[in-house]
N, C-alpha and C positions, 0 to 999 in steps of 0.2 A: 504494500500500500504506500502511495506517495506521501511524503511528509507535508504537513500543512505549513504555510509560510505566513509570516506577519505581513500586514499591509505595506510596510516600508522595507521589505526585503531588498529591493533593488537600490533604494537609497542607502541602506547599510552597506551593500556590496560596493557601491560607488565610493563610499567613505573608506573602504579598505578592510571591512570587517571579515573575520573568518567565522565559519558557521559550524554548528554541531547539531546532531539530532537529539531532541529532548522531549519526552512525553508526546511523541508523534508530531513534533514541530521541528522545523529547521530554523534555529535561532542563532543570533550573533553570540559567539563565545568570548571574543575580544575584538577591540578596535585598534588599540595600540599595544598595550601589554597588560596582563592581569594585575601585575604588581603596581604599575603606575595608576591604573584605574581604581584599584582598591585604595591606594593612598590618597588619591584625589577625593574620594568619597569621605574618608575619615577626616581630611584636612579642610576641604572646601565643599564641592558639590559635584555630583555626577548624575547622568540621566540614563535609565535603563528602558529598553523596549521590552515590556512584559506582556505583550499581546497574546502570548501563549496561555496565560491564565484564563480560566473560563468565567463566563457570566451567565447566571441563571436567574430569571426574574419570576417571582411568585406573588400572586395577588388574589383578591377575592375575599368573600366573607370568612372563609375558613383558612386563610393564608397563615395566620398566627398559629393555629392548631397544627397545621402541617409542618411548619418550620420547627415548632416545639417538639414534635414527635421524632424528627429526623436529625436534630442536632443536640449536642449534650449540654449546651449552656441554656440560660433562661431568656428566651426570646421576649417574654412578656416584660422584661426590664427595659427594653429598648423603646425610646421615644423617636419620632421622626428626626433624622439627622444623626442618630447614634449608631454605633457598630460594636460588634463583639467577636472574639475569637472562639471557635468551637471545634469539636471533633465530630466526625460522622462514623458511627459504630454499628456493628451488626448485633444480633441478639446475644452473642457471647461476649460483647463488649470489646471486640477487636476493631481497631481503627482501620477504616477504609480510606479515609482522607481527613485532612484538617482544612478549615475554611474560615473566612471572615464573613459575617452576616451583617448587612446594612439594612436599617429600617428607613425606607423611603417615605416621602410624603404620601398621605392617603390619596386614593383615587377620588374622582368627583363624587362618587356615591358614598364616600366616607369609609370605604373598605381599606384595610391595611395592605401595604405593598412592601416587598423585600427584594433585595438583590443579594445573592451569595456567590462567592468566588471559589469554585473548585480548582484544584491544581491542574497543571497542564495535562491534557489528554483525558480528563475525567468529566468534562462537561456533558458528553452524551450519556455516560453512565449515570451521572447525578440526575440529569433530566428524566431519564427513564425510571430511576428509583423513586423520585418524587411523584411522578405521574402514576406509577403502579400503586404506591401507598395511598395516594389520593383516591384512586378508583376503588381499591379494596375497602376503604373506609367510607366511601360515598361522600367525600368532602367536596365542598363548593370552592374550588380554587383553580386558578390558571397557573401553568408552569411553562415558561418559554425559555429555550436556550438561545440567548442573544449574543453568544461569543463572537460570531462572525460580523456582528454589527458594530463592534467597538474596537478601537485601538486603546491600549493601556500603557502608560508610561509611569515610571517611578523616578521622581527627582529627590535625591537623598544626599544628606551631608549637612554640616554646620551652616552653610550658606544657602541651602536649598530653599528655605522659606523666603528669603529675599529674592531669589530668582523667580519663584512662582508668583510672588506679590508683584514684581515688576511686569510680568506678562499678563496678569489678570486685570480685568476692568475695575474690580473693587479690591485694591491692595489691602485696605484695612480689614475686610472680611477674611482675607487669607491670613493675615498676621494674628487675628484674634481667634481663629478657629482652634479649639482645643484638640488634644490628642484623641484619636479614635472617634472624632466627629466628622461630619461630612457637610458639603454644601454644593449647590448648583451655581456655578460661576462661569463667566465668560473668560476664556484664555485665548489671547490673540484673536479676539472677536468671535471665537467659537464657543457655543454653549457646551460646557463640560461638567462632569461630576467629579468633585475633588474629595479625597479623604486624607486626613492627616495620619497616615499609617505607612508602614514600610517593613522591610525584611533585612535591614542592614544594621540595626542598632542605633542609627542616626535619626535625627529629626528629618522631616520631609513630607512629601505628598505622593499619593498615587492618583493619577489623572486619567479619567476615561473620556474619550472623545469619539464622535462618529467616525467610522472608517473613511468616509469621503473627505473628512477634514484632517486626517492623520498627519499629512505632510505639513500643513499650516501650523499645527500645534507643536510638532517636533521642531520645526524651524524657529519657533519662538524661543527655543533654548539652544541656539547655535553657539552661544558662548559658554555652554556647559559641556564638560567632558562626557562623550558617549561611552557607556560601559556595557560589557557583555555578561553572559551568564557565568563566566569564570570568576570575575570579581564578585558577582552576587553570591557565589558559593563560598568564597573565602571570607567574605564579610559575615554571612549568616553563621558560618562555622565558628568564627571568633565569638559570636554571641551565644552559641549553643542552640540555635533555632533548628527545629526539625525539618528534614527534607522528605516529603512524601515519596514513597517508592524506594527509599534508601535507608532512612532511619526508622521507618516503619512501612510495612507492606502486608496486606492481608494474607499473602501466600508465602513470600520469601522472608518476611520479618514481622510476623504477627505480634502486635503489641497492643495493650490497652493503655488508656490515657495516664493511669497511675504509674505504670512502668516507664512510660515515655516522658514523665515529668510535667504533664500538663493537667494534673488533677484539678487545678484552679478553674479549668474550663468545663468541669463536670458539676452540674447542679442536680443532686440526687432527689431534690424535692419536685422535679419535673418528671413527666412520664415519657421519656424518649426510648427508642429502640436500644436495648442493651443496658438499660438502667438497673434491672434486677441483678444482672451479672456483675455490674460494676459496684453495686452496693455490697456484694459479697467480697469483692476484691478490696474495697475500702476498709471493710471490717477486719479482714484476715491479713492484709498486707500483701506485698509482692515478694517474689523470689529474686528478681533482678531489677536494677535501676539504671536509668539513662544518666551517664556521667560524662565529664570531660577528663581527658588525659593529657598531661604535659610531658613530653619526652625529655628524659634526663640524659640518655645516651644518644649518640649520633644515629639517626635513622628516622624515616618518615612512616608513621602508621597509616595504613590505607584500609579502605573498605574490605571487610572480610577477614582481616588479620586476627589471629587468636591472641587472647590475653591470658597469661598464666601467673601463678604465684611464684615465690622464690624456689619452691620445690619442683616447678615445672607442671603443676597440675592446672588444668583449664579452669578459669574463673569468669570468662566472658569473651567478648569479641568487639572489634571496631566496626562501626557503621559509616563513619565519615572521618577523613583525615586530610591534613594539608600542612604546608609551611605557612604560618601566620605572617603576612606581610607587615603587620603592625609590630609584632614581637620579634620577627625574624628568627623564629624557632618553630619546630613542629608541634602541632596540637591535634587532638583527635576527639571524637565523640563515640560512644558505644554503650553497651550494656554489660554490667558486672553483677555477679551475685552479691546480695546485700551484705555479706560478711566482708567483702572487699570494696564496698562502694562509698565508704566514708572518706571525706577530704583528707589529703595528706597520706593516704594509704599507698604503699609502694607495691607496684606490680611490674610485670614485664610484658611487652608486646613482641610477639614472634615476627621478626622481620627477616625474610630469607633464611629461615631456619635458626636464627639466633635470637635469644631473649634479650630485648633492649629494655633498660630500666625506664620506668615511667611513674608519674605520681598522679593520683586521682585528684581532680580539682573540679569543683562545680562551676560550670560556665555562668556568666560570660568570662572569657579569659582576659578581657580588657575592661577598664573602668570607663564607662560612658556616662 
């Protein structure tokens, strides 16, 4: 099957971007260098094309009930303009995806509307799941996959807010927008949906604009460093943010939210799919935890590498690893049994057959 391409694929290619397949999309992995793009985001600002992320819109009289049933957080706590992070779990509490849910303005009839953002390649699956659950329960709600209608950019970094404010028609509204809140604002004369969210650990915005106006909005940030998925990955790894399909996956890395360290996004007082299973997990505890690892010996921990104790006995494995451009040293994320998951515990990561010393550290690895 051919890979999907973002609306500005040709624009990125002309800029000199190199591409990689990710989640069924062919996306820019770097424009100049991963290290330079990473450092620019930490020190100033960068812009990412994240149009590979899905957009699914849900509305109608039973929209809130449908969203509440299929996400782990408390959707009823959202007012229009609010957003929240949540997991999408099955009946056993295993995570199939994580997402951000946005409460939109009510429709003209006064019915609630939501937008949620599945990870790359999950939009069709999520749409089908929502529709199937709606039909099974006889709910009155619309579910539309609008991924192909939107381009999505992330402007991130200490100077990101200033750049977005300069491009927006109402700079004060940009500057005053709180974290995890949203607004409909014009950017470069184009009606856009802005959220003060991101995946880098820095301040900034995610900007959705109609595909037909994708070039206009991107060009409004021509003085901002374009960044690819390579820098996005090193930035999120430094913060300890989960990557769907790698740090958790229902088939290759089945994890529940408590194992994955996002129990804060689980509200057991709501009746979501998987709630009963997760109530038992919360009461009994977990056998393994998602932790960070800072390498003490020379060597880079990579996805799939085994973690052992000083006797060579297996105690876990790595799910993500890189050389941190901020720290200039290798760091990793992964799962360890609870007996070895406390901070400052010494373990070894097996790199090419040799146990390299590492220390357990709860991310983020850097202070933001």
